[in-house]
N, C-alpha and C positions, 0 to 999 in steps of 0.2 A: 503494500499499498505507499509506503514511504517512497520507495522507488518508484511510482506512478505517479504521485505527487512531484516528485523533482524533477521529472518528465516533461510531468506538462507545464510546471514552471520555466525549464528549460526552454521548449516550443513558444511559449509565451514572449520571453525575452527575446524570441527569434524576431517574432511578429512585433515588438513594440521597437525593436532595433529600424525594421521595413520603414513601420508608419514615423519613426524621427528622421529617418533623411525623406520620406516623401514632403513632413515639415520642413526640413531645412532650404529643400530646394524650391519649394512654394514662397515659404516666406520669404525667401530671397526675392524672388521675384517680384514680390508686392512691396518690396521696400524699394528696390529697384526704380520702380515706378514711382515713388515718393521724395524717396532723397535722389536719384541721378544712380547711375552709371559710372563711377568713378573709383581712384584708389583710396577716397576717404570712404567714402559708402562702402566699400568692400571691406574696408578693415574695421569699419563698425560696427557690420556685420556678424562678421565672423568674432569680433572682441565678445559682443554679446552672446555669443551662442558659447563661447568656453567660458567664460566671465558666470553665467548660469548652471552651465554643467560644473563649474569650480564650486559655486557655492550650496548646489544642491547634493553633492557628494558630500560636503561636511554636515548638512544639517540631515540627511540621510543615515550617516554614521550615526550623527548623535541622537536621533529617533531609533535605529536601531537597539544600541547599546541600554537605553534607558528602558524600551517598550518591548522586550523580548518575544513578547506571548502575539504582539502584535505586529508583527513583520510583516506577515502576508495580508494581512486586513489595509496597514498601511501603502502596501503595495498599490493594491486594488485601487485604493483610494486615488492613490497619484494616474493609474491610468484611467480610472473614471473621470478626474480632473483634467486628464490631455486630452481626451474624447470630448468634454467640456469646450475646452477651449479652442481646440480644431476645430469643430463645428461652427462656432464663432468667429475663426479668423478671421473668413474673407468680410466680415463687417466692421471688425476692429480696425483691419487694416484702410478699409477703404474710408472708414473716420478718421485715419490717422494722415492718409493721404490730401483728405479734404482740409487738413490743417491750414495747409499754407495758402489756400484762399479766403480764408478767414484772420490774415493778417500775420498768423503766426511764424517768426524768424525761423530759417533754415535750422539755426542751433536748437530752437524748443523743439521742432518738428524731429529733429534726430534725437535728442533727450527722450521725447514721447516713443520714439521707435524702439529705443533700447527699451524701456520699463514695459513695451507690450510683449518683446521678445524675453525678456529678462524669465518672467514667470512662469511660462512653459518649458523652459529650458531649465528652471531650476528645480522643478519636478520631475525633469528628465533625468538630471543628475543623481536627483535620492534614491533613484530604483535600484542601481548599482548595491550600494551599500546593503540596503536592506534583502535585496536577493541572496547577496554571500552571505550576512549573518546566517539566511534560512538556510543556503547549501553546507554550509559548514557544520552544522547540526548531524546533519546526514552523511557529508563527504571526509570529515573529521581532520580535514588540511584547508586552510585558507588558500591557499596559494591553486590549490586544484579546484577551489570554488571560483575564486576569481577567473582562472583560464577557462573553465567551460563556460562561465556566466559571457566572457568576452568574447568566446568563438562564437558561440550563436548571435549573440546580439554583433557582432561584425558581422557577420555571414547573412545574418535580416537586413542592416545596413546595405552593404554590395545587393543584395536583388531589392532592396526599396530604390536606391537609386537607378539600376536598371529599368525597373517596374514603373518610375517617374518618367524618364527621357523616352523611354519607347513605347510606351502604350497609356499612360494618365494626360499626358500633355499633348500627344498627338490626338487621343481620341474623346478625351473629355473638359481638357480646360484643368487651369487653375482652382476655380472654386469647388469642381467635384473631386478633384485630387484631394482638396485639403477635408473634401469629408468624406473621400474614403481611408485615407488615413484617420480619421476620427472613429470610424466604425470598426478600423483595425485597434484601436484603443479602446474600445467600449469590451470587443472581443475578449481582448486581454483578459478585463476587469471581468467579465465572468468567466475564464477559466479560472482565474485565480482564486476566486472564491470556490469553484471544486475542488482547486488542488488543496485550499485550506480545509476544505471540508473533510477530503481526504485526509491527511494529515493529524486531524482532529481523530479521527475513525482510530488512526494507526496508534497513535497517543494510548487513547481511549482502552484498547485489546492490550496495547503493554504491559498496561496500568494491573489492568484485569488478570493479567496473566501471571505478572509480579505479585499479586495479592494470594492471588491461590496456590 
């Protein structure tokens, strides 16, 4: 049961990596529309993504240490949060792009863009430490835990990049691409709840066996 739960979470992290790359590409296109395409805007966008991932990693590690029994639930909530933000992102970025026509300076629009990107990327960054701590309970080696998760997440990210460039953009456009990623995140949320249920069942069976 525990192995099944771990396998389900690994596949979920593959899908999460796929959604993350779809978001990154789609949101970059939105931001290019609002900020223009030059070295400054590219640097701002990439830096915002990396800053959010870094903050999220620290936050996720802090939460995982203090709420050990809630790691999977917190991860599920992170996926649900990403699904909600991803679904709303076309309107969020459209509102950001309209700020210039309302008299906002380029710097003010850029700061708002950073805030729009920072929230979901912080959530993304929190997912790895939460799952690493969960995996470490079953794999006993944190290096193996991180390696397994990075493998599946990176594989999913590569697939997401291919999917976005070759299918989503060509067939559906920006908004539908963002909504597809949101649907993937919602699927990850549901799969994580199932994995948590399987994990609790395994723990209950192990406790009953020990008591007997």
